[in-house]
C-alpha positions in Angstrom: -110.4 -30.3 -60.8 -107.3 -28.1 -59.9 -108.9 -27.4 -56.2 -110.0 -31.2 -55.3 -106.6 -32.0 -56.3 -105.0 -29.7 -54.0 -107.3 -30.4 -51.2 -106.3 -33.8 -51.7 -102.1 -33.5 -51.6 -102.7 -31.4 -48.3 -105.0 -34.7 -47.2 -101.6 -36.6 -48.1 -99.0 -34.4 -46.8 -100.3 -34.6 -43.5 -99.0 -37.5 -41.2 -102.3 -37.8 -39.2 -104.5 -37.8 -42.3 -102.5 -40.1 -44.1 -102.6 -42.3 -41.8 -106.1 -42.9 -41.6 -105.6 -43.3 -45.9 -103.7 -46.3 -45.4 -105.5 -47.9 -42.9 -108.1 -48.2 -45.4 -110.5 -44.6 -45.7 -111.8 -43.8 -48.8 -112.7 -39.9 -49.9 -116.5 -40.1 -50.3 -116.5 -36.1 -50.7 -115.0 -33.0 -50.7 -117.4 -29.8 -49.5 -115.6 -26.0 -50.3 -116.4 -23.1 -47.6 -116.8 -20.3 -49.6 -115.9 -16.9 -48.2 -117.5 -13.3 -49.9 -114.9 -11.1 -50.2 -115.5 -7.2 -50.7 -112.9 -5.2 -51.8 -112.3 -1.7 -51.3 -114.4 -0.3 -55.5 -117.2 -2.8 -53.4 -116.9 -5.3 -55.8 -117.5 -8.8 -54.5 -115.6 -12.4 -55.4 -115.8 -15.4 -54.0 -113.3 -17.6 -52.7 -112.9 -21.1 -51.5 -110.9 -20.9 -48.4 -111.7 -24.1 -46.7 -112.5 -27.7 -46.9 -114.3 -29.9 -45.6 -113.6 -33.6 -46.7 -115.4 -36.6 -45.8 -114.1 -39.9 -45.0 -115.3 -43.8 -45.3 -113.3 -46.1 -43.2 -113.5 -49.9 -43.3 -116.4 -51.3 -41.0 -118.4 -48.0 -41.0 -116.3 -45.7 -39.1 -116.2 -41.8 -40.9 -113.9 -39.3 -40.3 -114.4 -35.4 -40.9 -111.2 -33.4 -42.2 -111.1 -29.5 -42.4 -108.5 -28.4 -44.6 -107.4 -25.1 -45.0 -106.8 -24.7 -48.8 -104.8 -20.8 -48.4 -102.5 -22.3 -45.7 -102.0 -25.9 -47.0 -102.6 -27.5 -43.7 -105.3 -29.9 -42.0 -106.8 -27.9 -39.1 -109.1 -30.8 -37.8 -109.9 -34.6 -37.6 -112.7 -35.9 -36.3 -113.1 -39.5 -36.3 -116.8 -41.5 -35.5 -116.8 -45.0 -34.6 -120.0 -46.9 -34.8 -120.7 -50.5 -32.8 -123.6 -51.9 -33.9 -125.3 -54.8 -31.6 -127.2 -57.4 -32.7 -129.3 -59.2 -31.0 
């Protein structure tokens, strides 16, 4: 959809997020954060102002990226690495 395309374009334009993508991370999910807006007449509309993008990297690492769609920028990147020790 257009929304997902816009989120992906923002991801690719951010240097840190694009570095993750170039390192082999793949987008597994784009979850919009929906905000309800009430106008002066009492009408309610829903707007997806932000999105959480989940990335899965090589060797099981994960990343969560918070994207502000209205401002067109990445707000936060959290990476998680998993270490498995088998005995």
